[in-house]
N, C-alpha and C positions, 0 to 999 in steps of 0.2 A: 672707636677700634680698643674694643677688648685684648689685650694681649696674654697669654697663656704661663699662667709661672703654679710652680709646685710650692704647696704648705711651705717647703724648709725653703724657698727662695724668697717668699713674699716675707716670710718672718726673719732673714739675713737681711734684708733691705728694711726691714721696721728695726732693728737692731743698731743697722748701720746711721740712719736716721736717727735714733736716741743720741748714738755718740757723739754727732755733728753738732746736734741742738743744744748738748751738754756743753760743747766747747765757746759757745756764746758768749756768756759772762768773761771766761777768761782772754778770749781774743777782745770783747771789749775793754776791759782792764788794760790789757797789752795799746790798744792805743789813746787812752786815756792817761796812761807812763809817758807813750810816747809824745801827748803833745802837750805833756808839760815840758818837755824839753828845748821849747822854743819856736823859733821857727820854723812853717811847716815845710816851706816852699826848699827847703836845704836838710831836711829830716829825712837823713833816710831810715830808722825807726818805724819813722808815724808812718811812712807810704807801702813799709816790708808787711807791720802790722794792716794795714788799711787793705793791702793785698792777699793776704793770708783771708783774712775776714771775707773779703768778696767770695774769694775763692770757696769758702765753707758754706757759703750762701747760695754759692750755683748748686755745690752739690746737694742741698736740700733740696730745694726747687726741684732738682734732677727726680732725687729719689721720692719726693711727694707726685709728682707726676707720672711714675714709672707705678707706685704704688695705688692709686687716683685709677690707672689705666687697665689693672691687675685684674683677673678673671682666675680664682685660684683653682685648679684641678689635682685634686689629689687622686694620685696612682695609687692608692691601698681600694679605694672604690673600686677599679676593676675589678671584673673575674673574668679569668681564663680567655685574653686576649688571643685572637684569633689571629689580630694582624695589629702591624705597627703604628699604633696612637701615642696621640703625646703621651710623656708619664710612666711610658714601658722600657724596660731594661732590653736590650737586643743582641744576641750576642751573630758577630758577623764574620763573615772569613773569602777574603779576598780570592777569588776565582784564578788569577793567575799565581800569588806567591804560598796560597795556602794559610796565610797567616790568620789570626781568629782572635776580635777583641769582640769586650763586653761595652754597651754606650748604651747612656740615658737620655732619653730624647725627652726637653728639656724648656723653659722657656728662654729670650733671646740674653733676659737680663740675671741671669744665673747659670750660664754655660761656664764650663772650666775643662778646658780639654785636655788637660795633666790630669782630671778623675775619670773623665772618659763622660765628662757632661756634658752633649753635643746641643746646640742650638736645635730646636724646628725650622728653623728659618733657614740654615747653614745650605751650600748644597749636599750634604752627605744627609743631613737629618730631612733634609724636601723628599729625596730619593727614594728614603724608609720608610715614611710612612707612605700608609696604606698594604704594602705587600707584607705577606704571607710566610709563612715557614715555610722554605723550601725556595723560596722566589728568589732571583736576582736583580738587585737593583747596579744600574748603571751611573755612575757619576760622572761629571765634567769637572775635573780639580784641574788649578793651575799646570799640572803636571803631565795630563793626560786624562782619557776617559777609564776611570778604574770599573772591574763590575764587583762586587759585593754580594753572598748567599746568604740570605737570612737561615741562620741553624737554629737559632733557640728566640723567644720570644719569653719573657716573665715583669712580673711586677715585684722588682725590691726596690727597698722605699731607705732611702740612708741619710738617718737624719744626720743638720748640719751639728759641724763639732758645740761645746759648748762658749767659745770667743764669738760667734755669730758669724763664725765662718761657715760661705757656700762657696 
């Protein structure tokens, strides 16, 4: 099953994959140096180098699987959204407190709550999908049920920083 992701999220994953793959020669060298320190059964440096190499390889496999399952959806190609869909930015207002905030609906592999990027699969993300301007979304959260009114739907797209962070 394909998983939606924005171009920004896809590029960030590819960048992370390249960084991890670039670490392979350094990790192989560290294992080789540690192997030269003698008895492998009591060699903490060797064990640590092998463990780090294994963790990096696991991350590489994980990212490769995410990229293989990715379906890139570019929010910039959405015109005049009437409803909340993947990739849009939505301004919501808490019905009880009146507090408002802007959120972008993104794929699970690129969500970042601190930046206002929430996963399509999160309880809030699921409750907002399909809602129109002025509608109220009810969300069951660990702290109880909350209601949010949709006050704005837009297509705002923020590129990832040049360091590849997303």
